[in-house]
C-alpha positions in Angstrom: 81.3 63.6 -4.6 81.0 63.3 -8.6 79.3 60.1 -9.8 81.0 58.3 -12.5 79.3 57.7 -15.7 78.8 54.0 -16.5 80.6 53.1 -19.6 79.8 49.5 -20.1 76.6 48.0 -21.3 74.6 45.4 -19.1 74.0 42.1 -20.6 70.3 43.2 -21.4 71.5 46.4 -23.0 73.9 44.4 -25.2 71.1 42.0 -26.2 69.0 44.8 -27.1 71.6 46.5 -29.2 72.2 43.1 -31.0 68.6 42.6 -31.7 68.0 46.2 -33.0 71.2 45.9 -35.2 69.6 42.4 -36.6 66.2 44.0 -37.2 67.9 47.0 -39.1 70.0 44.4 -41.2 66.8 42.3 -41.8 64.7 45.3 -43.0 67.6 46.6 -45.3 67.9 43.2 -46.9 64.2 42.9 -47.3 64.2 46.4 -48.9 67.1 45.6 -51.3 65.4 42.3 -52.2 62.1 44.1 -53.0 63.8 46.8 -55.1 65.6 44.2 -57.0 62.5 42.2 -57.7 60.7 45.4 -58.8 63.6 46.3 -61.2 63.6 42.7 -62.5 59.9 42.9 -63.2 60.2 46.4 -65.0 63.0 45.1 -67.1 61.0 41.8 -68.0 58.0 44.0 -69.0 60.2 46.1 -71.2 61.9 43.1 -72.8 58.5 41.5 -73.6 57.2 44.9 -75.0 60.3 45.2 -77.1 59.9 41.4 -78.4 56.2 42.2 -79.2 57.4 45.4 -81.0 60.0 43.4 -83.0 57.5 40.7 -84.0 54.9 43.0 -85.2 57.5 44.8 -87.4 58.7 41.5 -88.8 55.2 40.4 -89.8 54.4 43.8 -91.1 57.1 43.6 -93.8 
């Protein structure tokens, strides 16, 4: 007799899949937030450097 492959997930398997999906989503959002903060910090430093450069040009003239 050929055994049938079980196609439905048990309650525990569904819960594990749900937790895994949530963990992946949480890691992804944390990574996106970290990248956004890094980009904001780089842009802030560039803006401040540009402002300092403009001030030094104005005072030299």
